[in-house]
C-alpha positions as CSV (number, residue, x, y, z in Angstrom):
1,X,29.5,-25.8,13.1
2,X,29.3,-22.4,14.9
3,X,26.2,-20.3,14.9
4,X,25.9,-16.6,14.2
5,X,25.0,-14.7,17.3
6,X,24.5,-11.1,16.4
7,X,21.7,-8.9,17.4
8,X,20.4,-5.4,16.5
9,X,20.7,-4.6,20.2
10,X,24.5,-5.0,19.9
11,X,24.6,-2.2,17.3
12,X,25.5,1.2,18.7
13,X,23.6,4.3,17.6
14,X,25.5,6.1,14.9
15,X,26.8,9.2,16.8
16,X,28.4,11.6,14.3
17,X,27.7,15.3,14.2
18,X,24.2,16.6,14.1
19,X,23.4,17.3,10.5
20,X,22.5,20.7,9.3
21,X,19.5,20.7,7.0
22,X,20.9,23.6,5.0
23,X,23.8,21.4,3.9
24,X,22.7,19.2,1.0
25,X,23.0,15.5,1.8
26,X,23.9,15.9,5.5
27,X,20.8,14.0,6.5
28,X,22.0,11.0,4.6
29,X,25.8,11.0,4.7
30,X,28.6,12.4,6.9
31,X,31.0,14.9,5.5
32,X,33.4,13.4,2.9
33,X,33.8,12.7,-0.8
34,X,30.5,10.8,-1.1
35,X,28.5,13.7,0.4
36,X,30.1,16.1,-2.2
37,X,29.0,13.6,-4.8
38,X,25.4,13.7,-3.4
39,X,25.5,17.5,-3.5
40,X,26.7,17.5,-7.1
41,X,23.7,15.3,-8.1
42,X,21.1,17.2,-6.2
43,X,20.2,19.4,-9.1
44,X,19.2,16.5,-11.2
45,X,17.5,14.7,-8.3
46,X,15.8,17.3,-6.0
47,X,14.9,14.5,-3.5
48,X,18.5,14.4,-2.4
49,X,18.2,17.9,-0.9
50,X,16.0,17.0,2.1
51,X,15.2,14.0,4.3
52,X,11.8,12.6,4.9
53,X,10.0,14.8,7.5
54,X,8.7,11.7,9.2
55,X,12.3,10.7,10.0
56,X,12.9,13.8,12.1
57,X,12.6,13.9,15.9
58,X,12.8,17.4,17.3
59,X,13.7,18.8,13.9
60,X,16.7,16.4,13.4
61,X,16.9,12.9,12.1
62,X,17.2,10.3,14.8
63,X,20.3,8.4,15.6
64,X,20.2,5.0,13.8
65,X,21.6,1.8,15.1
66,X,23.5,0.3,12.3
67,X,25.6,-2.8,11.7
68,X,27.3,-4.3,8.7
69,X,28.0,-8.0,8.1
70,X,30.5,-9.2,5.5
71,X,30.2,-12.7,3.9
72,X,33.4,-13.5,2.0
73,X,34.3,-16.4,-0.2
74,X,36.7,-17.3,-3.0
75,X,35.7,-16.6,-6.6
76,X,36.0,-20.1,-7.9
77,X,33.8,-23.1,-7.5
78,X,31.0,-23.4,-4.9
79,X,31.1,-20.5,-2.4
80,X,31.5,-21.4,1.2
81,X,30.4,-18.6,3.4
82,X,31.4,-19.1,7.0
83,X,30.6,-17.0,10.0
84,X,30.4,-13.4,8.9
85,X,32.6,-10.5,10.0
86,X,30.3,-8.0,11.8
87,X,31.1,-4.3,12.1
88,X,29.3,-2.3,14.8
89,X,31.4,0.8,14.4
90,X,32.0,2.7,11.1
91,X,35.6,3.3,12.0
92,X,36.3,-0.4,12.0
93,X,34.6,-0.8,8.6
94,X,36.6,2.1,7.2
95,X,39.9,0.5,8.3
96,X,38.8,-2.8,6.8
97,X,37.9,-1.2,3.4
98,X,41.1,0.8,3.4
99,X,43.1,-2.4,3.5
100,X,40.9,-4.2,0.9
101,X,41.8,-3.9,-2.8
102,X,39.0,-2.7,-5.0
103,X,40.0,-5.1,-7.8
104,X,39.8,-8.3,-5.9
105,X,39.1,-11.9,-6.8
106,X,36.6,-12.6,-4.0
107,X,32.8,-12.9,-3.8
108,X,31.8,-10.5,-1.1
109,X,28.3,-9.8,0.2
110,X,27.9,-6.8,2.4
111,X,24.6,-6.7,4.4
112,X,23.9,-3.3,6.0
113,X,21.2,-3.2,8.6
114,X,20.1,0.4,9.4
115,X,21.0,3.6,7.7
116,X,23.5,5.5,9.9
117,X,25.0,8.5,8.2
118,X,28.6,7.5,9.1
119,X,28.2,4.0,7.6
120,X,26.6,5.4,4.5
121,X,29.7,7.7,4.2
122,X,32.0,4.7,4.4
123,X,30.1,2.3,2.1
124,X,29.2,5.0,-0.4
125,X,32.6,6.5,-0.4
126,X,34.1,3.1,-1.2
127,X,31.7,1.9,-3.9
128,X,30.3,5.3,-5.1
129,X,27.0,3.8,-6.1
130,X,24.2,6.1,-7.2
131,X,22.9,8.0,-4.0
132,X,19.3,7.1,-4.8
133,X,20.3,3.6,-3.6
134,X,20.4,5.0,0.0
135,X,17.8,7.7,-0.6
136,X,14.9,5.4,-1.4
137,X,15.8,3.1,1.5
138,X,15.4,6.1,3.8
139,X,11.9,7.1,2.6
140,X,9.1,5.9,4.8
141,X,6.0,5.9,2.5
142,X,3.6,7.2,5.2
143,X,0.0,7.4,4.2
144,X,-1.1,10.9,4.8
145,X,-4.0,13.3,3.8
146,X,-1.3,15.9,2.8
147,X,1.0,15.6,-0.1
148,X,4.4,14.7,1.3
149,X,7.3,17.0,0.4
150,X,9.5,14.1,-0.6
151,X,9.1,11.4,-3.2
152,X,9.5,7.6,-3.1
153,X,8.5,7.0,-6.7
154,X,10.3,4.7,-9.1
155,X,12.6,6.2,-11.7
156,X,11.5,5.9,-15.3
157,X,11.1,2.3,-16.3
158,X,13.6,2.7,-19.1
159,X,16.3,3.4,-16.5
160,X,15.6,0.4,-14.3
161,X,18.4,-2.3,-14.5
162,X,17.6,-5.2,-12.1
163,X,21.0,-6.8,-13.0
164,X,22.7,-3.8,-11.4
165,X,20.4,-2.8,-8.5
166,X,16.8,-2.8,-7.4
167,X,14.7,-1.7,-4.5
168,X,11.7,-3.7,-3.0
169,X,9.0,-2.9,-0.5
170,X,7.2,-5.7,1.4
171,X,5.1,-6.3,4.5
172,X,6.0,-8.3,7.6
173,X,3.4,-9.6,10.1
174,X,4.3,-9.1,13.8
175,X,2.6,-10.5,16.8
176,X,2.5,-8.5,20.1
177,X,2.2,-10.0,23.5
178,X,-0.3,-7.4,24.6
179,X,-3.6,-6.3,23.1
180,X,-2.9,-2.8,21.8
181,X,-5.1,0.1,20.8
182,X,-6.2,-0.1,17.2
183,X,-4.4,2.9,15.8
184,X,-1.4,3.7,13.7
185,X,2.2,3.3,15.0
186,X,5.7,3.7,13.7
187,X,8.9,1.8,14.2
188,X,10.9,4.1,16.5
189,X,14.1,3.6,14.6
190,X,13.1,3.3,10.9
191,X,9.9,5.3,11.2
192,X,8.2,2.7,9.0
193,X,4.4,2.5,9.4
194,X,2.9,-0.3,11.6
195,X,-0.7,-0.8,10.8
196,X,-2.7,-2.6,13.5
197,X,-5.2,-5.0,12.0
198,X,-8.8,-4.6,12.8
199,X,-9.9,-7.0,15.6
200,X,-12.1,-9.9,14.7
201,X,-15.1,-10.9,16.7
202,X,-14.3,-11.2,20.4
203,X,-10.6,-10.7,19.8
204,X,-8.3,-7.9,20.7
205,X,-5.8,-6.3,18.3
206,X,-2.4,-8.1,18.7
207,X,-1.2,-8.3,15.1
208,X,0.5,-5.5,13.2
209,X,1.5,-5.2,9.6
210,X,5.0,-3.6,9.4
211,X,6.2,-1.9,6.2
212,X,9.6,-3.0,5.1
213,X,12.2,-2.1,2.5
214,X,15.3,-3.8,1.1
215,X,17.7,-2.8,-1.6
216,X,20.3,-4.7,-3.6
217,X,23.3,-3.4,-5.6
218,X,26.3,-5.2,-7.2
219,X,29.5,-4.6,-9.2
220,X,32.0,-6.9,-10.9
221,X,35.8,-6.7,-10.8
222,X,38.2,-7.5,-13.6
223,X,39.7,-10.2,-11.5
224,X,36.4,-12.3,-11.8
225,X,35.3,-11.2,-8.3
226,X,32.2,-9.2,-7.3
227,X,30.7,-7.2,-4.5
228,X,27.0,-7.1,-3.5
229,X,25.6,-4.5,-1.1
230,X,22.2,-5.2,0.6
231,X,20.4,-2.6,2.6
232,X,17.7,-3.9,5.0
233,X,15.7,-2.7,8.0
234,X,16.5,-3.6,11.6
235,X,13.9,-5.6,13.4
236,X,11.1,-3.8,15.2
237,X,11.8,-3.2,18.9
238,X,10.0,0.0,20.0
239,X,6.8,1.6,18.8
240,X,6.1,5.3,18.5
241,X,4.0,6.9,19.9
242,X,3.9,5.2,23.2
243,X,1.4,2.3,22.9
244,X,-1.6,1.7,25.0
245,X,-2.9,-1.7,25.9
246,X,-6.5,-2.8,26.2
247,X,-7.3,-4.1,29.7
248,X,-11.0,-5.0,30.5
249,X,-12.1,-2.8,27.6
250,X,-10.1,0.2,28.9
251,X,-6.9,1.8,27.4
252,X,-3.9,1.9,29.7
253,X,-0.5,3.4,28.8
254,X,2.2,0.7,28.8
255,X,4.8,1.8,31.4
256,X,8.3,1.5,30.2
257,X,7.0,0.0,26.9
258,X,10.5,-0.6,25.6
259,X,10.9,-3.5,28.1
260,X,7.2,-4.5,28.8
261,X,6.1,-4.9,25.1
262,X,7.5,-7.7,23.1
263,X,6.8,-8.7,19.5
264,X,7.5,-11.9,17.6
265,X,7.0,-13.1,14.0
266,X,3.3,-13.8,13.3
267,X,2.6,-17.6,13.8
268,X,6.4,-18.2,14.1
269,X,7.3,-16.6,10.8
270,X,7.0,-17.4,7.1
271,X,7.1,-20.9,5.6
272,X,10.5,-21.9,4.3
273,X,10.8,-21.8,0.5
274,X,13.5,-24.4,0.1
275,X,12.7,-27.8,-1.3
276,X,11.9,-30.4,1.3
277,X,14.7,-32.9,1.9
278,X,13.7,-36.5,1.7
279,X,15.5,-39.6,2.8
280,X,15.5,-43.0,1.2
281,X,16.3,-44.5,4.6
282,X,15.7,-43.1,8.0
283,X,18.3,-40.4,8.8
284,X,20.9,-41.0,11.5
285,X,21.0,-39.1,14.8
286,X,24.0,-37.1,13.5
287,X,22.0,-35.9,10.4
288,X,19.0,-35.0,12.6
289,X,21.3,-33.1,15.0
290,X,22.9,-31.2,12.0
291,X,19.5,-30.2,10.7
292,X,18.5,-29.0,14.2
293,X,21.7,-27.0,14.5
294,X,21.1,-25.1,11.4
295,X,17.5,-24.2,12.2
296,X,15.9,-21.1,10.7
297,X,16.4,-18.0,13.0
298,X,13.2,-16.0,11.9
299,X,14.8,-13.0,13.7
300,X,15.5,-10.3,11.2
301,X,16.1,-9.9,7.5
302,X,19.9,-9.7,8.1
303,X,19.9,-12.9,10.2
304,X,17.7,-14.7,7.7
305,X,20.0,-13.8,4.7
306,X,23.1,-14.9,6.6
307,X,21.3,-18.2,7.4
308,X,20.6,-18.9,3.7
309,X,24.0,-17.8,2.4
310,X,25.9,-19.8,5.0
311,X,23.9,-23.1,5.0
312,X,22.1,-23.3,1.7
313,X,24.4,-21.6,-0.9
314,X,25.2,-25.2,-2.1
315,X,21.7,-25.4,-3.7
316,X,22.9,-23.1,-6.5
317,X,25.2,-24.5,-9.1
318,X,28.8,-23.2,-9.2
319,X,28.1,-21.7,-12.6
320,X,25.3,-19.6,-11.1
321,X,27.7,-18.0,-8.6
322,X,30.0,-16.7,-11.3
323,X,27.8,-13.6,-11.7
324,X,26.5,-11.6,-8.7
325,X,22.9,-11.5,-9.9
326,X,22.1,-15.0,-8.7
327,X,23.0,-13.9,-5.1
328,X,19.7,-11.9,-5.0
329,X,17.7,-15.1,-5.2
330,X,17.4,-15.7,-1.5
331,X,16.4,-12.0,-1.0
332,X,13.6,-12.3,-3.6
333,X,12.3,-15.5,-2.1
334,X,12.2,-14.1,1.4
335,X,10.2,-11.1,0.2
336,X,7.8,-13.4,-1.7
337,X,7.5,-15.5,1.5
338,X,6.5,-12.5,3.5
339,X,3.9,-11.5,0.9
340,X,2.5,-15.0,0.8
341,X,2.0,-15.0,4.5
342,X,0.3,-11.6,4.3
343,X,-2.0,-12.9,1.5
344,X,-3.0,-15.9,3.6
345,X,-3.7,-13.6,6.6
346,X,-6.0,-11.4,4.6
347,X,-7.6,-14.4,2.9
348,X,-8.6,-15.7,6.4
349,X,-9.9,-12.3,7.6
350,X,-12.5,-11.9,4.7
351,X,-14.5,-15.0,5.4
352,X,-15.0,-14.0,9.0
353,X,-16.6,-10.8,7.8
354,X,-18.7,-12.7,5.2
355,X,-20.0,-15.0,7.9
356,X,-21.1,-12.1,10.1
357,X,-23.0,-10.6,7.1
358,X,-25.0,-13.8,6.7
359,X,-26.1,-13.9,10.4
360,X,-27.3,-10.6,11.8
361,X,-26.8,-6.9,11.1
362,X,-24.8,-6.0,14.2
363,X,-21.9,-3.6,14.6
364,X,-22.3,-2.5,11.1
365,X,-20.0,0.5,11.5
366,X,-17.1,-1.7,12.8
367,X,-17.6,-4.1,9.9
368,X,-17.7,-1.3,7.4
369,X,-14.5,0.1,8.8
370,X,-12.8,-3.3,8.7
371,X,-13.8,-3.8,5.0
372,X,-12.7,-0.4,4.0
373,X,-9.3,-1.0,5.7
374,X,-8.8,-4.3,4.0
375,X,-9.8,-2.9,0.6
376,X,-7.5,0.1,1.0
377,X,-4.6,-2.0,2.2
378,X,-5.0,-4.5,-0.6
379,X,-4.9,-1.7,-3.1
380,X,-1.7,-0.3,-1.5
381,X,-0.1,-3.8,-1.3
382,X,-1.0,-4.3,-5.0
383,X,0.7,-1.1,-5.9
384,X,3.8,-2.2,-4.0
385,X,4.0,-5.6,-5.7
386,X,3.5,-3.9,-9.1
387,X,6.6,-1.7,-8.3
388,X,8.4,-4.9,-7.2
389,X,7.6,-6.7,-10.5
390,X,8.7,-3.6,-12.4
391,X,11.9,-3.2,-10.4
392,X,12.9,-6.8,-11.0
393,X,12.0,-6.7,-14.7
394,X,9.1,-9.1,-14.4
395,X,6.0,-8.6,-16.6
396,X,2.8,-7.4,-15.0
397,X,0.6,-9.6,-17.1
398,X,2.3,-12.7,-15.6
399,X,3.1,-16.2,-16.7
400,X,1.4,-18.0,-13.8
401,X,-1.1,-19.8,-16.0
402,X,1.6,-21.0,-18.5
403,X,3.8,-22.2,-15.6
404,X,1.0,-24.2,-14.1
405,X,-0.1,-25.8,-17.4
406,X,3.5,-26.7,-18.2
407,X,3.9,-28.3,-14.7
408,X,7.1,-26.4,-14.2
409,X,8.5,-27.0,-10.7
410,X,11.5,-24.9,-9.8
411,X,12.0,-23.5,-6.3
412,X,14.3,-20.8,-7.7
413,X,11.4,-19.3,-9.7
414,X,10.8,-16.1,-7.7
415,X,8.9,-14.6,-10.6
416,X,6.2,-17.2,-10.3
417,X,5.8,-16.6,-6.6
418,X,5.5,-12.8,-7.0
419,X,3.1,-13.2,-9.9
420,X,0.9,-15.3,-7.7
421,X,1.0,-12.7,-4.9
422,X,0.1,-10.1,-7.5
423,X,-2.8,-12.2,-8.7
424,X,-4.1,-13.0,-5.2
425,X,-3.9,-9.3,-4.1
426,X,-6.0,-8.3,-7.1
427,X,-8.5,-11.0,-6.3
428,X,-8.7,-10.1,-2.6
429,X,-9.2,-6.4,-3.5
430,X,-12.1,-7.3,-5.8
431,X,-13.6,-9.6,-3.1
432,X,-13.4,-6.9,-0.4
433,X,-15.0,-4.4,-2.8
434,X,-17.8,-6.9,-3.5
435,X,-18.3,-7.3,0.2
436,X,-18.5,-3.5,0.6
437,X,-21.2,-3.4,-2.1
438,X,-23.1,-6.2,-0.4
439,X,-22.9,-4.4,2.9
440,X,-24.2,-1.2,1.2
441,X,-27.2,-3.1,0.0
442,X,-27.7,-4.6,3.4
443,X,-27.5,-1.2,5.0
444,X,-30.2,0.0,2.5
445,X,-32.4,-2.9,3.5
446,X,-32.0,-2.1,7.2
447,X,-32.7,1.5,6.4
448,X,-35.9,0.6,4.5
449,X,-37.0,-1.6,7.4
450,X,-36.5,1.3,9.8
451,X,-38.5,3.6,7.5
452,X,-41.3,0.9,7.4
453,X,-41.5,0.8,11.2
454,X,-41.7,4.6,11.2
455,X,-44.5,4.5,8.7
456,X,-46.4,2.0,10.9
457,X,-46.1,4.4,13.8
458,X,-47.5,7.2,11.6
459,X,-50.3,4.9,10.6
460,X,-51.3,4.5,14.3
461,X,-51.2,8.2,14.8
462,X,-53.5,8.6,11.7
463,X,-55.9,6.1,13.2
464,X,-56.0,8.1,16.5
465,X,-56.5,11.3,14.5
466,X,-59.4,9.6,12.6
467,X,-61.1,9.0,15.9
468,X,-60.6,12.4,17.5
469,X,-61.3,14.6,14.6
470,X,-65.1,13.8,14.5
471,X,-65.2,14.4,18.2
472,X,-63.6,17.8,17.8
473,X,-65.8,18.6,14.8
474,X,-69.0,17.7,16.7
475,X,-68.1,19.8,19.7
476,X,-67.4,22.8,17.6
477,X,-70.7,22.1,15.7
478,X,-72.8,22.3,18.9
479,X,-70.5,24.9,20.4
480,X,-71.0,23.1,23.7
481,X,-73.2,25.9,25.1
482,X,-76.6,26.1,26.8
483,X,-78.2,22.7,27.3
484,X,-75.6,20.9,25.2
485,X,-72.8,21.8,27.6
486,X,-71.4,19.2,30.1
487,X,-73.7,18.5,33.1
488,X,-76.7,19.9,31.1
489,X,-79.8,18.1,30.1
490,X,-79.0,17.6,26.4
491,X,-75.3,16.7,26.8
492,X,-76.1,13.2,25.6
493,X,-76.9,14.5,22.1
494,X,-73.2,15.3,21.7
495,X,-72.2,11.6,22.3
496,X,-74.9,10.3,19.9
497,X,-73.9,12.7,17.2
498,X,-70.1,12.2,17.7
499,X,-70.4,8.4,17.7
500,X,-72.5,8.5,14.5
501,X,-70.0,10.7,12.8
502,X,-67.1,8.5,13.8
503,X,-69.0,5.4,12.5
504,X,-69.9,7.2,9.2
505,X,-66.2,8.4,8.7
506,X,-64.9,4.9,9.3
507,X,-67.3,3.4,6.9
508,X,-66.5,5.9,4.2
509,X,-62.8,5.3,4.7
510,X,-63.2,1.6,4.6
511,X,-65.2,1.7,1.4
512,X,-62.7,4.1,-0.3
513,X,-59.8,1.9,0.8
514,X,-61.4,-1.2,-0.7
515,X,-62.7,0.4,-3.9
516,X,-59.6,2.3,-5.0
517,X,-56.5,0.6,-6.4
518,X,-52.9,1.7,-6.0
519,X,-53.2,4.4,-8.6
520,X,-56.4,5.8,-7.0
521,X,-58.6,4.5,-9.8
522,X,-62.1,3.4,-9.0
523,X,-62.6,-0.3,-9.6
524,X,-65.4,-1.7,-11.8
525,X,-66.8,-3.9,-9.0
526,X,-66.5,-2.0,-5.7
527,X,-69.2,-4.1,-4.1
528,X,-66.8,-7.1,-4.3
529,X,-64.4,-5.3,-2.0
530,X,-67.1,-4.9,0.6
531,X,-67.6,-8.7,0.8
532,X,-64.8,-9.2,3.3
533,X,-66.5,-12.4,4.4
534,X,-65.7,-14.0,1.0
535,X,-62.3,-15.6,1.8
536,X,-61.8,-17.2,-1.7
537,X,-60.6,-15.3,-4.7
538,X,-62.3,-15.8,-8.0
539,X,-60.3,-17.6,-10.7
540,X,-58.3,-15.1,-12.8
541,X,-58.6,-12.3,-10.3
542,X,-55.3,-10.5,-9.8
543,X,-54.4,-9.7,-6.2
544,X,-53.6,-6.2,-5.3
545,X,-50.9,-4.9,-2.9
546,X,-52.2,-3.7,0.4
547,X,-51.7,0.0,0.9
548,X,-54.6,1.2,3.2
549,X,-55.4,1.2,6.9
550,X,-57.4,-2.0,6.7
551,X,-54.8,-4.2,5.0
552,X,-55.1,-6.7,7.8
553,X,-58.6,-7.7,6.8
554,X,-58.0,-7.7,3.1
555,X,-58.3,-11.2,1.4
556,X,-58.6,-10.6,-2.3
């Protein structure tokens, strides 16, 4: 059995003429009938008039590496998809479609990786699907403080038809081989956002969360055949802007980063969603070799889809393949698998922050930033999964509890997986918000402790002032002249008077401090407060909070 060996590096950038922004639809499609169709619809959908500004480089959209893979099978019985036919040039694809009848009796799956304007012109000109199918795939959903001039919102829910087409957003975890600066990046080709995760304690930032999109569309023929078109993003190869690596606590620009910076699926990729195969007897070497030959690529969305369609389409019944809708199952399950890996990643990050909050209050600003980042991302991910559920026609209230109680076990139930992701993201969002509240309380405690230390310092200054004020008063009283001046005969009188005044002031302060309560009310038994040698409190006596200068000797 031959393997599929196709790579995004083999795809050539879509050349074509440089689009003119004044021509409606030129940013999405080359000149032809389909672009005229886009122009005709632009009045009802203003978003078709301009591209996403984030996709422009130097004022023009970048050249996009695009490839199309065709999986073709007969329209009867169990489909058997063999090695796909790959088109790296739009001219080859155009010639192939020109010779293909529109009303055929085949089950064809077209997987398009990238969004080159020439390929959009060919595919769109052949099927004439609604242009929003390509438009929404182009939008980048960049988080910004400014309102973006383009929209990526869902159409009205009453217009959604998941049996005809749908559009999903998801996240993919990527692991870099170098510790990068913790800042925002973009995929150089798709301009999708790459969010570097906040580093954990004594770790550098090597993991990024890459935003992804995938779209699905289908049509049926009168000859009992059907076509499915899937749009997916190419794999991340280069970051923009040029990344900086962390070396000994310093940032250094990675020279020739296109070759010196590699990224792989986080922890080897998502866990396979297919039911585990069991053997009643130990398998033979041939069976083990067959399993090893068809191993999961974990390379890109296109390669993963080809893998499942080629080697695992037999898991669906022949009756399920009669309609094109069931072909979207593998796509939905891959999206759910990426989300589950993301949920597990966030679920592991939160306990590390909780543990640090139970030890010592250190690096509070970094912890606060990490919690705010997790909370914000969980909110955004929750919004994305809500759009996913709505696009697929799944209820937002969910049926997770009912499925668990009924012990329903069906690996094809993508709704149950996505409902669980939705539930977990809401829970993680609440957990992060609760941690933020706890950190706010801890910050208040730390602030109060600091204020208490400052109050103690002021208390010491008050004690010093209490000692020096009588001295200054005595010196002004005697005016320090004549015989009372220094080196005169009666200078000793100053010291006797000053020490007496200090002792008298201290005694009065001590008595007032012991005889007055917190509300400055005179107590009924002030003499009891003078008996500081009595260390035992009388029965029924209520203790009072210490507030004065002599709290360290107060016993009752």
